[in-house]
TIBA-127619 format. One record per residue (C-alpha): residue in three letters; residue number from 1; x, y, z. Coordinates in nm, 4 decimals. Example, Ala and Ser with C-alpha at 12.3 -4.5 7.8 and 13.67 -1.06 7.14 Angstrom:
<lummis>
LUMMI pavex marba       c1       c2       c3
LUMMI   ALA     1   1.2300  -0.4500   0.7800
LUMMI   SER     2   1.3670  -0.1060   0.7140
</lummis>
This chain:
<lummis>
LUMMI pavex marba       c1       c2       c3
LUMMI   MET     1   1.3462   0.0810  -3.8396
LUMMI   SER     2   1.3838   0.0266  -3.4707
LUMMI   ASP     3   1.0862  -0.0542  -3.2574
LUMMI   GLN     4   1.2431   0.0906  -2.9405
LUMMI   PRO     5   0.9822   0.3680  -2.9010
LUMMI   ASN     6   0.7100   0.1024  -2.9018
LUMMI   ASP     7   0.9086  -0.1044  -2.6552
LUMMI   ARG     8   0.9356   0.1942  -2.4256
LUMMI   SER     9   0.5676   0.2777  -2.4570
LUMMI   ASP    10   0.4781  -0.0864  -2.3920
LUMMI   GLU    11   0.7078  -0.0879  -2.0915
LUMMI   ALA    12   0.5565   0.2376  -1.9635
LUMMI   ARG    13   0.2054   0.1015  -2.0135
LUMMI   ASP    14   0.2952  -0.2246  -1.8374
LUMMI   SER    15   0.4495  -0.0315  -1.5494
LUMMI   PHE    16   0.1442   0.1913  -1.5214
LUMMI   ASP    17  -0.0873  -0.1101  -1.5250
LUMMI   PHE    18   0.1198  -0.2867  -1.2606
LUMMI   PHE    19   0.1307   0.0078  -1.0214
LUMMI   SER    20  -0.2349   0.0944  -1.0842
LUMMI   ASN    21  -0.3384  -0.2583  -0.9897
LUMMI   GLU    22  -0.1113  -0.2612  -0.6852
LUMMI   TYR    23  -0.2492   0.0736  -0.5718
LUMMI   ALA    24  -0.6109  -0.0385  -0.6153
LUMMI   GLN    25  -0.5403  -0.3510  -0.4095
LUMMI   ALA    26  -0.3589  -0.1488  -0.1434
LUMMI   LEU    27  -0.6516   0.0934  -0.1161
LUMMI   GLN    28  -0.8937  -0.1971  -0.0761
LUMMI   ALA    29  -0.6730  -0.3590   0.1866
LUMMI   TYR    30  -0.6405  -0.0366   0.3833
LUMMI   ALA    31  -1.0148   0.0289   0.3677
LUMMI   ALA    32  -1.0902  -0.3256   0.4873
LUMMI   ILE    33  -0.8459  -0.2967   0.7775
LUMMI   GLU    34  -0.9803   0.0439   0.8749
LUMMI   GLN    35  -1.3450  -0.0664   0.8527
LUMMI   GLN    36  -1.2902  -0.3818   1.0560
LUMMI   ALA    37  -1.0513  -0.2356   1.3157
LUMMI   GLY    38  -1.3217  -0.1490   1.5677
LUMMI   THR    39  -1.4849  -0.4899   1.5498
LUMMI   ILE    40  -1.1545  -0.6732   1.5755
LUMMI   LEU    41  -1.0565  -0.4655   1.8782
LUMMI   LEU    42  -1.3907  -0.5353   2.0466
LUMMI   LEU    43  -1.3381  -0.9065   1.9928
LUMMI   GLY    44  -0.9967  -0.8875   2.1579
LUMMI   GLY    45  -0.7968  -0.9328   1.8404
LUMMI   SER    46  -0.5624  -0.6392   1.8759
LUMMI   GLU    47  -0.2518  -0.8508   1.8105
LUMMI   GLU    48  -0.4009  -0.9879   1.4894
LUMMI   LEU    49  -0.5056  -0.6405   1.3822
LUMMI   LEU    50  -0.1570  -0.5071   1.4435
LUMMI   GLY    51  -0.0229  -0.7966   1.2363
LUMMI   PHE    52  -0.2520  -0.7048   0.9462
LUMMI   ILE    53  -0.1430  -0.3431   0.9709
LUMMI   GLU    54   0.2258  -0.4423   0.9753
LUMMI   GLN    55   0.1759  -0.6583   0.6657
LUMMI   PHE    56   0.0014  -0.3701   0.4932
LUMMI   ILE    57   0.2809  -0.1261   0.5802
LUMMI   GLU    58   0.5465  -0.3712   0.4580
LUMMI   MET    59   0.3636  -0.4280   0.1280
LUMMI   ALA    60   0.3052  -0.0575   0.0686
LUMMI   THR    61   0.6668   0.0223   0.1556
LUMMI   ARG    62   0.8008  -0.2394  -0.0882
LUMMI   THR    63   0.5791  -0.1107  -0.3656
LUMMI   ARG    64   0.6701   0.2513  -0.2890
LUMMI   ASP    65   1.0391   0.1605  -0.3095
LUMMI   LEU    66   0.9863  -0.0209  -0.6393
LUMMI   ALA    67   0.7988   0.2795  -0.7797
LUMMI   GLU    68   1.0902   0.5016  -0.6791
LUMMI   GLU    69   1.3371   0.2651  -0.8490
LUMMI   ARG    70   1.1343   0.2736  -1.1698
LUMMI   GLY    71   1.0939   0.6502  -1.1662
LUMMI   GLU    72   0.7182   0.6366  -1.1040
LUMMI   GLN    73   0.7040   0.9432  -0.8813
LUMMI   ASN    74   0.3256   0.9735  -0.8610
LUMMI   PHE    75   0.2866   0.6132  -0.7520
LUMMI   SER    76   0.5744   0.6526  -0.5106
LUMMI   ASP    77   0.3996   0.9530  -0.3537
LUMMI   TRP    78   0.0650   0.7712  -0.3355
LUMMI   PHE    79   0.2177   0.4676  -0.1692
LUMMI   ARG    80   0.4067   0.6952   0.0700
LUMMI   GLU    81   0.0680   0.8359   0.1756
LUMMI   LEU    82  -0.0663   0.4854   0.2319
LUMMI   VAL    83   0.2370   0.3949   0.4419
LUMMI   GLN    84   0.1776   0.7050   0.6535
LUMMI   LYS    85  -0.1906   0.6182   0.6950
LUMMI   GLY    86  -0.0976   0.2638   0.7970
LUMMI   GLN    87   0.1532   0.3937   1.0495
LUMMI   ALA    88  -0.1059   0.6329   1.1951
LUMMI   LEU    89  -0.3583   0.3484   1.2209
LUMMI   ARG    90  -0.0965   0.1329   1.3933
LUMMI   VAL    91  -0.0473   0.4072   1.6543
LUMMI   GLN    92  -0.4249   0.4380   1.7066
LUMMI   VAL    93  -0.4627   0.0628   1.7583
LUMMI   ALA    94  -0.1643   0.0446   1.9918
LUMMI   THR    95  -0.3072   0.3337   2.1921
LUMMI   ALA    96  -0.6527   0.1744   2.2054
LUMMI   ARG    97  -0.5005  -0.1468   2.3464
LUMMI   THR    98  -0.3618   0.0285   2.6503
</lummis>
């Protein structure tokens, strides 16, 4: 007997675990950036804040692309939302600087 079905289910489970963990970390990172944005801006750290936001967008974009490659549509959609939220936050911070 072939154990390919188990291999596929293990692979699917591993993929789900990976993307679940990445998504949880991305949500935490976004929440931290969003919660601290006002304080960082008040302390004159707009450049640093924009750097954090750019790093977040890059990470979420890479993970979204990987999810698309692996056929993980739900995760791809969720990371796409996070990218959009990061981009909107970047615009808000850039606007607040001026």
